[in-house]
C-alpha positions in Angstrom: -69.8 195.5 -131.9 -66.8 193.3 -132.3 -66.5 189.7 -131.2 -63.9 187.7 -129.3 -62.7 185.1 -131.8 -62.3 181.5 -130.6 -60.1 179.4 -132.7 -58.1 176.2 -132.0 -55.5 175.4 -134.6 -55.5 171.7 -135.5 -52.8 169.5 -134.0 -50.5 167.5 -136.5 -52.5 164.4 -135.6 -55.8 166.2 -136.4 -54.3 167.4 -139.7 -53.3 163.9 -140.6 -56.8 162.5 -139.7 -58.5 165.2 -141.7 -56.4 164.5 -144.8 -57.2 160.8 -144.6 -60.9 161.4 -144.0 -61.0 164.0 -146.7 -59.5 161.6 -149.3 -62.1 158.9 -148.4 -65.0 161.3 -148.7 -63.7 163.3 -151.7 -63.9 166.6 -149.8 -61.3 169.2 -148.8 -59.2 168.4 -145.7 -60.4 171.8 -144.4 -64.0 170.5 -144.2 -62.9 167.0 -143.1 -61.2 168.8 -140.1 -64.5 170.5 -139.3 -66.3 167.1 -139.3 -63.8 165.7 -136.9 -64.2 168.6 -134.5 -67.9 167.9 -134.6 -67.2 164.3 -133.6 -67.9 162.8 -137.0 -64.6 160.9 -137.3 -65.3 157.9 -139.6 -66.3 157.5 -143.2 -69.6 155.7 -142.3 -70.5 158.4 -139.7 -69.8 161.1 -142.3 -72.0 159.4 -144.9 -74.9 159.1 -142.4 -74.3 162.8 -141.6 -74.4 163.9 -145.2 -77.3 161.6 -146.2 -79.7 161.3 -143.3 -82.0 158.4 -143.7 -85.7 158.1 -142.6 -84.9 154.4 -141.9 -82.6 155.6 -139.1 -85.5 157.3 -137.1 -85.8 155.8 -133.7 -88.5 153.3 -132.9 -91.3 155.5 -131.4 -92.3 152.7 -129.0 -89.0 153.3 -127.1 -90.6 156.4 -125.7 -92.2 155.8 -122.3 -96.1 155.6 -122.4 -96.2 155.4 -126.2 -98.0 152.1 -126.1 -100.5 153.7 -123.6 -101.0 156.7 -125.9 -101.6 154.6 -129.0 -104.0 152.3 -127.1 -106.0 155.3 -125.8 -106.2 156.8 -129.3 -107.3 153.5 -130.8 -110.0 153.1 -128.1 -111.3 156.7 -128.8 -111.6 156.0 -132.5 -113.2 152.6 -131.8 -115.8 154.2 -129.5 -116.3 157.1 -131.9 -115.4 159.6 -129.2 -114.9 163.2 -130.0 -111.1 164.1 -130.1 -109.6 167.5 -129.6 -106.1 168.3 -130.8 -104.9 171.2 -128.5 -101.6 173.1 -128.8 -99.6 176.1 -127.8 -99.9 179.3 -129.8 -96.3 179.5 -131.0 -94.8 178.0 -134.1 -94.0 174.7 -132.5 -97.5 174.3 -131.0 -99.3 175.4 -134.2 -97.3 173.1 -136.5 -97.7 170.2 -134.1 -101.5 170.7 -134.0 -101.6 171.0 -137.8 -99.5 167.8 -138.3 -101.5 165.6 -135.9 -104.9 167.0 -137.0 -104.1 166.6 -140.7 -102.8 163.1 -140.3 -105.7 161.8 -138.1 -108.3 163.5 -140.2 -107.5 161.1 -143.0 -108.7 158.2 -140.9 -111.2 159.8 -138.5 -113.7 162.6 -138.9 -114.9 163.2 -135.3 -112.0 165.5 -134.5 -111.3 169.2 -134.0 -108.4 171.5 -132.9 -108.1 174.2 -130.3 -105.4 176.9 -129.7 -105.8 178.9 -126.5 -105.9 182.7 -126.7 -102.7 184.2 -125.2 -104.6 187.1 -123.8 -107.7 185.4 -122.4 -106.3 182.1 -121.3 -102.5 182.4 -121.1 -100.0 179.6 -121.8 -100.9 175.9 -121.8 -104.0 174.1 -120.7 -106.7 176.5 -119.6 -109.9 175.9 -117.7 -111.7 177.8 -120.4 -110.3 175.4 -123.0 -111.4 172.3 -121.0 -114.9 173.7 -120.5 -115.2 174.4 -124.2 -114.1 170.8 -124.9 -116.6 169.5 -122.3 -119.4 171.5 -123.9 -118.6 170.0 -127.3 -118.6 166.4 -126.0 -114.9 165.9 -126.2 -113.6 162.7 -124.4 -110.0 162.8 -125.4 -107.6 165.8 -125.7 -104.2 165.3 -127.4 -102.2 168.2 -126.1 -99.0 169.3 -128.0 -96.0 171.5 -126.9 -97.5 172.1 -123.4 -99.3 170.3 -120.7 -96.5 168.8 -118.7 -97.1 171.1 -115.7 -100.9 171.3 -115.9 -101.6 169.1 -112.9 -104.7 171.0 -111.6 -106.2 171.6 -115.0 -105.9 168.0 -116.1 -107.2 166.8 -112.8 -110.2 169.0 -113.4 -110.6 167.6 -116.9 -110.5 164.1 -115.6 -113.4 164.9 -113.2 -115.4 165.9 -116.3 -114.6 162.5 -118.0 -112.0 163.9 -120.4 -108.7 162.1 -120.8 -105.4 163.7 -121.9 -102.5 162.4 -124.0 -99.6 164.9 -123.3 -97.0 165.4 -126.1 -94.5 167.8 -124.6 -90.8 168.5 -124.5 -90.5 171.0 -121.7 -88.9 170.2 -118.4 -91.3 168.2 -116.2 -91.8 168.9 -112.4 -91.5 166.2 -109.8 -95.3 165.9 -109.9 -96.9 165.2 -113.3 -100.5 165.5 -114.4 -102.9 162.5 -114.2 -103.0 162.0 -117.9 -103.8 158.7 -119.8 -100.3 158.9 -121.3 -97.3 161.4 -121.1 -95.0 161.5 -124.0 -92.0 163.6 -123.1 -88.4 162.4 -123.7 -87.2 164.7 -120.9 -89.1 162.6 -118.3 -86.6 161.3 -115.7 -88.0 157.8 -116.1 -87.8 157.9 -120.0 -84.9 156.0 -121.6 -85.7 157.3 -125.1 -82.3 157.8 -126.7 -82.8 161.4 -128.1 -83.9 164.0 -125.6 -84.1 167.2 -127.8 -87.3 166.7 -129.9 -89.4 169.8 -130.2 -93.2 169.6 -129.5 -94.0 168.9 -133.1 -91.3 166.2 -133.1 -93.0 164.5 -130.2 -96.4 164.8 -132.1 -94.7 163.2 -135.1 -93.4 160.3 -133.1 -96.9 159.7 -131.7 -98.3 159.6 -135.2 -95.4 157.4 -136.4 -96.3 154.9 -133.6 -100.1 155.1 -134.4 -99.3 154.4 -138.1 -97.0 151.5 -137.2 -99.7 150.0 -134.9 -102.4 150.3 -137.4 -100.5 149.1 -140.5 -100.5 152.6 -142.1 -97.5 152.9 -144.4 -94.8 155.4 -143.2 -95.0 157.1 -146.6 -98.3 158.6 -145.5 -96.4 160.7 -142.9 -93.7 162.1 -145.3 -95.9 164.9 -146.7 -96.2 166.3 -143.1 -92.4 166.5 -142.5 -92.3 170.1 -143.6 -94.1 171.0 -140.4 -91.3 169.2 -138.5 -88.6 171.3 -140.3 -90.5 174.5 -139.6 -90.8 173.8 -135.8 -87.2 172.5 -135.4 -85.9 175.7 -137.0 -88.2 178.1 -135.2 -87.9 176.4 -131.8 -84.1 176.5 -132.0 -83.7 172.9 -130.8 -80.3 171.1 -131.6 -80.2 170.1 -135.3 -78.5 166.7 -134.6 -79.4 163.0 -134.6 -83.2 162.5 -135.0 -83.9 166.2 -135.4 -81.3 166.4 -138.2 -83.1 163.5 -140.1 -86.5 165.2 -139.6 -85.2 168.6 -140.6 -83.3 167.3 -143.6 -86.3 165.5 -145.1 -88.7 168.2 -143.9 -86.7 170.9 -145.8 -86.8 168.6 -148.9 -90.6 168.5 -148.6 -90.8 172.2 -148.0 -88.8 172.8 -151.2 -90.5 170.2 -153.4 -94.1 170.0 -152.3 -95.0 172.0 -149.3 -98.4 171.9 -147.5 -100.7 174.4 -149.0 -100.7 176.7 -146.0 -96.9 176.8 -146.0 -96.8 177.3 -149.7 -99.0 180.5 -149.2 -96.6 181.8 -146.6 -93.6 181.2 -148.9 -95.5 183.1 -151.6 -96.2 186.0 -149.2 -92.6 186.1 -148.1 -91.3 186.4 -151.7 -89.3 183.2 -151.3 -90.7 181.5 -154.5 -88.1 180.2 -156.9 -85.2 179.7 -154.4 -84.0 176.8 -152.3 -85.3 177.4 -148.8 -83.0 177.0 -145.8 -83.4 176.8 -142.0 -82.6 180.5 -141.8 -85.5 181.3 -144.2 -87.8 179.6 -141.6 -86.2 181.4 -138.6 -86.4 184.9 -140.2 -89.3 184.7 -142.6 -91.8 181.8 -142.2 -91.7 181.3 -138.5 -92.3 184.9 -137.4 -95.5 185.0 -139.6 -96.9 181.8 -138.1 -96.1 183.2 -134.7 -97.6 186.6 -135.4 -101.3 185.7 -135.1 -100.7 184.2 -131.6 -98.7 187.3 -130.6 -101.2 189.8 -131.9 -104.6 188.1 -131.8 -105.2 184.3 -131.8 -102.9 181.5 -132.8 -105.9 179.5 -134.2 -105.7 181.6 -137.3 -102.2 180.1 -138.0 -103.5 176.6 -137.7 -106.5 177.4 -139.9 -104.0 178.5 -142.5 -101.7 175.4 -142.0 -104.5 172.9 -142.5 -106.2 174.8 -145.4 -106.8 172.7 -148.5 -107.6 175.5 -151.0 -104.6 177.6 -152.2 -106.6 180.8 -153.0 -108.2 180.7 -149.4 -104.7 180.0 -148.0 -103.3 183.0 -149.8 -106.0 185.3 -148.3 -105.3 183.9 -144.8 -101.5 184.3 -145.3 -101.9 188.0 -146.3 -104.0 188.5 -143.2 -101.3 186.9 -141.0 -98.7 189.0 -142.8 -100.5 192.1 -141.6 -100.3 190.8 -138.1 -96.6 190.4 -138.6 -96.1 194.0 -139.7 -98.0 195.2 -136.6 -95.9 192.9 -134.5 -92.7 194.4 -135.9 -93.8 197.9 -135.1 -94.7 197.0 -131.5 -91.5 195.0 -131.2 -89.4 198.0 -132.4 -91.1 200.4 -130.1 -90.8 198.2 -127.0 -87.2 197.4 -127.7 -86.4 201.1 -128.0 -88.2 201.8 -124.7 -86.4 198.9 -123.0 -83.1 200.1 -124.3 -83.7 203.6 -122.8 -84.5 202.0 -119.4 -81.3 199.8 -119.6 -79.1 202.7 -120.6 -80.6 204.9 -117.7 -79.7 202.3 -115.1 -76.0 203.0 -114.8 -75.7 200.4 -112.1 -76.8 197.9 -114.8 -73.2 197.6 -115.8 -72.6 195.9 -112.5 -75.5 193.6 -112.9 -75.0 190.2 -114.6 -78.6 190.1 -115.9 -81.5 192.3 -117.0 -85.0 192.2 -115.5 -87.4 194.8 -116.9 -91.1 195.3 -116.3 -93.7 197.7 -117.6 -97.4 197.3 -117.2 -98.1 198.8 -120.7 -96.0 196.4 -122.8 -97.8 193.9 -125.0 -97.8 190.4 -123.7 -97.3 188.7 -127.1 -94.1 190.5 -127.9 -92.1 190.4 -124.6 -90.3 187.2 -125.7 -89.0 188.9 -128.8 -87.9 192.0 -126.9 -86.1 189.7 -124.4 -84.3 188.1 -127.3 -83.3 191.5 -128.7 -81.9 192.7 -125.4 -80.0 189.5 -124.9 -78.4 190.0 -128.3 -77.4 193.6 -127.5 -76.2 193.2 -123.9 -75.1 189.6 -123.8 -76.8 188.9 -120.4 -79.7 186.7 -119.4 -82.8 188.8 -119.8 -86.4 188.8 -118.5 -89.1 191.1 -119.8 -92.4 191.3 -117.9 -95.7 193.0 -118.4 -98.8 193.3 -116.2 -102.0 191.4 -116.3 -104.4 192.3 -113.5 -102.5 191.6 -110.3 -100.0 189.4 -112.0 -96.7 189.9 -114.0 -96.2 187.6 -116.9 -93.3 187.5 -119.3 -90.4 185.7 -121.0 -86.8 185.0 -120.3 -83.9 184.5 -122.8 -80.4 183.4 -122.1 -76.8 183.6 -123.2 -74.7 180.6 -124.4 -74.1 178.1 -121.7 -76.3 179.6 -119.0 -79.5 177.7 -117.9 -82.1 180.4 -117.4 -84.8 177.8 -116.6 -82.8 176.7 -113.5 -82.3 180.3 -112.5 -86.1 180.9 -112.6 -86.8 177.6 -110.9 -84.6 178.7 -108.0 -87.3 181.4 -107.3 -90.2 179.0 -107.7 -91.8 179.9 -104.3 -92.5 183.4 -105.7 -94.0 182.0 -109.0 -97.6 181.2 -109.9 -96.4 179.3 -113.0 -93.3 178.8 -115.1 -91.9 176.5 -117.8 -89.4 176.3 -120.6 -85.9 175.2 -121.6 -82.3 176.1 -120.9 -82.3 179.1 -123.2 -85.9 180.3 -123.1 -88.6 180.2 -120.5 -92.0 181.8 -119.5 -93.1 182.8 -116.1 -96.1 184.3 -114.1 -95.9 185.8 -110.6 -97.8 188.3 -108.5 -97.0 191.9 -109.6 -96.1 192.9 -106.0 -93.5 190.1 -105.9 -91.6 191.4 -109.0 -89.0 193.4 -107.0 -88.2 190.5 -104.7 -88.0 188.1 -107.7 -85.7 190.5 -109.5 -83.4 190.6 -106.5 -83.2 186.8 -106.1 -82.9 186.1 -109.8 -80.0 188.6 -110.0 -78.4 186.9 -107.0 -78.6 183.5 -108.6 -77.2 184.8 -111.9 -74.3 186.6 -110.0 -73.4 183.2 -108.4 -73.7 181.0 -111.5 -72.9 183.1 -114.6 -69.2 182.9 -115.8 -67.7 186.2 -117.0 -66.9 184.7 -120.4 -70.6 183.9 -121.0 -71.3 187.7 -121.2 -68.8 188.2 -124.0 -69.7 188.3 -127.7 -67.8 185.4 -129.0 -67.4 183.9 -132.5 -66.3 180.4 -133.0 -64.0 180.2 -136.0 -63.9 176.7 -137.6 -60.9 177.1 -139.9 -58.5 179.8 -141.2 -58.3 179.7 -145.0 -57.1 181.7 -147.9 -59.3 183.0 -150.7 -57.7 180.5 -153.1 -59.3 177.7 -151.0 -62.8 179.1 -151.7 -63.9 177.1 -154.8 -67.4 176.2 -156.0 -66.6 172.6 -154.9 -65.9 173.8 -151.3 -69.0 175.9 -151.3 -71.2 173.0 -152.5 -69.6 170.7 -149.9 -70.2 173.3 -147.1 -73.9 173.3 -148.1 -74.0 169.5 -147.5 -73.3 170.2 -143.8 -76.9 171.6 -143.6 -79.5 171.8 -142.2 -77.9 174.3 -139.9 -78.9 175.2 -136.4 -77.9 174.8 -132.7 -75.2 172.2 -132.3 -74.7 172.2 -136.1 -73.9 175.8 -137.0 -72.9 176.9 -140.4 -69.0 176.7 -140.6 -67.3 180.0 -139.9 -64.1 180.7 -141.8 -61.5 183.4 -141.3 -59.0 184.9 -143.7 -56.1 187.0 -142.4 -54.6 190.1 -143.9 -57.1 191.1 -146.5 -57.5 194.4 -148.3 -60.2 196.5 -150.0 -59.9 196.0 -153.8 -60.8 199.7 -154.1 -64.5 199.2 -154.8 -66.1 198.5 -151.4 -68.9 200.9 -150.4 -71.5 201.6 -147.8 -75.0 200.5 -148.7 -78.5 200.2 -147.2 -81.4 202.5 -146.4 -79.5 204.0 -143.5 -76.0 203.4 -144.9 -75.6 200.7 -142.2 -74.1 197.9 -144.3 -70.9 197.5 -146.3 -70.7 195.8 -149.8 -67.2 194.6 -150.1 -64.8 193.5 -152.8 -61.7 192.1 -151.2 -58.3 190.6 -152.0 -56.0 188.7 -149.8 -52.2 188.6 -149.7 -51.9 185.0 -151.1 -53.7 185.2 -154.4 -55.3 187.6 -157.0 -58.8 186.2 -156.3 -61.3 189.1 -155.7 -64.1 188.0 -153.3 -67.5 189.7 -153.0 -68.8 190.1 -149.5 -71.6 191.8 -147.5 -71.1 193.0 -143.9 -74.6 193.7 -142.4 -74.7 196.5 -139.7 -70.9 197.1 -139.8 -70.6 200.4 -141.5 -68.5 201.6 -138.5 -65.6 199.7 -140.1 -65.9 201.4 -143.5 -63.4 204.2 -142.9 -60.7 201.8 -141.8 -61.4 199.5 -144.8 -61.1 202.4 -147.2 -57.8 203.5 -145.7 -56.0 200.7 -147.6 -54.8 199.0 -144.4 -55.1 195.3 -144.0 -57.6 193.6 -141.7 -58.9 190.1 -140.8 -62.4 188.8 -141.5 -64.6 186.0 -140.1 -67.4 184.9 -142.4 -69.7 182.2 -143.8 -69.8 181.3 -147.5 -73.1 181.9 -149.2 -74.8 181.9 -152.6 -74.8 185.2 -154.3 -78.4 185.4 -155.4 -77.7 188.2 -157.8 -75.0 186.3 -159.6 -75.8 182.9 -161.0 -73.5 180.3 -159.4 -71.7 183.2 -157.7 -70.2 183.0 -154.2 -70.5 185.7 -151.6 -68.9 186.0 -148.1 -71.3 187.0 -145.4 -68.9 188.9 -143.1 -69.6 188.2 -139.4 -66.8 190.4 -138.0 -64.0 192.7 -139.3 -60.9 193.2 -137.2 -58.1 195.7 -137.9 -54.6 194.1 -138.2 -53.2 196.9 -136.1 -54.3 195.3 -132.9 -51.6 192.7 -132.6 -52.8 191.4 -129.3 -56.2 190.4 -130.6 -54.6 188.8 -133.7 -52.5 186.7 -131.4 -55.6 185.6 -129.5 -57.4 184.5 -132.7 -54.6 182.4 -133.9 -53.4 180.8 -130.7 
């Protein structure tokens, strides 16, 4: 698969501004230009960007209902009420529960945690969970990463004398539950200046406010920031503003002194001895925390995250790793089945989206399969499975398309739904699936722009190999933590050649290990192109081509630099070359 490259050459004014900012900051004008395009235009803004400060975190009491939430928690502790910390079974929910539970446990012992079973209880607040809390004498439930739509369930809890403090970041409905406090920056009546916190982030703000109110030094919260970094990376929220501060210091904590449960996962992943990044969380740590909720019960992940003994944690991490291996097998099988279905539906080419359903698919993996299909076909995708007389599943979207709004447009057919712009969950009657599919497709047809279904690659700068120095590489790293709204800079070099030593590698010969030269210098650059062996024949023909890439550490060569090639484009296609550089 090849991408359409998007690149806007800088204007003379932008070049001048980049040169001036680069001089002030002591960085290449190439990188200063990237800062400017990311709306970081002054020396002071750049310094705040490169050195995020915990002192710049927003006052938590600016969030609506925060004073009510702290007062209710203080009352519960004062009255020695039993408190339950309740969360969703994904990474964001599990880390949020671990963070709040671990922090409060230092000051209060009458507290427990609860993660609903995906298969018995489904998403969010369950009647079963409330009954369990009631039986155990719980008077206050702090719910994290869900709850904003649980009107009936929380009304029921209230009738049993149980109060709720909701800490959520999903889109609220017009009617909200009768909770003691609702912390959600996406509330229409909330003026909190940053709207994109994850569930764990909202939990952190609650604990920050509780600490502030009770004279607990902020330093007591710092050891828990690694949970924030893990949830921000795994939940794919924008890594800007307050999230950037939390992720930056959370990564620092993860690398220097992680919580014991996370340390055990790092060990199991084979990540010891290297500097961990957001992508290590996305591809290694996050999936393992998710795996227990997808395969069995997410509570096992929280058990691991709050564990105090490393040898016990290591055993639990190995167990969760086994879940992850099972998950990968099921994920692969389901994706293959789904691909066959998509390829069989010839008319699919005319559809702007994919809606697939199969009553035998595993509920815990449909979200991953939806993600895979979105990556392959570049269309909004919903994957559903059957549960009794209901269909339940997950949706994933393409850049710029709001899949949550698309699902919401069919709400009269839905039993339940929730989520974000790019990911959502839904439940409906099995018999209603064909009608839902028809209406969902109609909505997408009307709202999806053709360019949103193209595989695009945003190129930040066109450079030559002579520009790639150790200093440039180390300055690029300072742009991290990377994630949505702050992607890793993508560079392009035109007119490069195989040095003569490039070769196909990998178990199935699917990757290319490259040694390249460009036409401007004698620098030989090492590169790796994952899954792009289809270009090997052209590369070996000694003809020139263009590459788009990120600059990475070469872990096999100390202080070495390696290009991770995102796309390879033959120079023969002059039209495409014009597109990229115009």
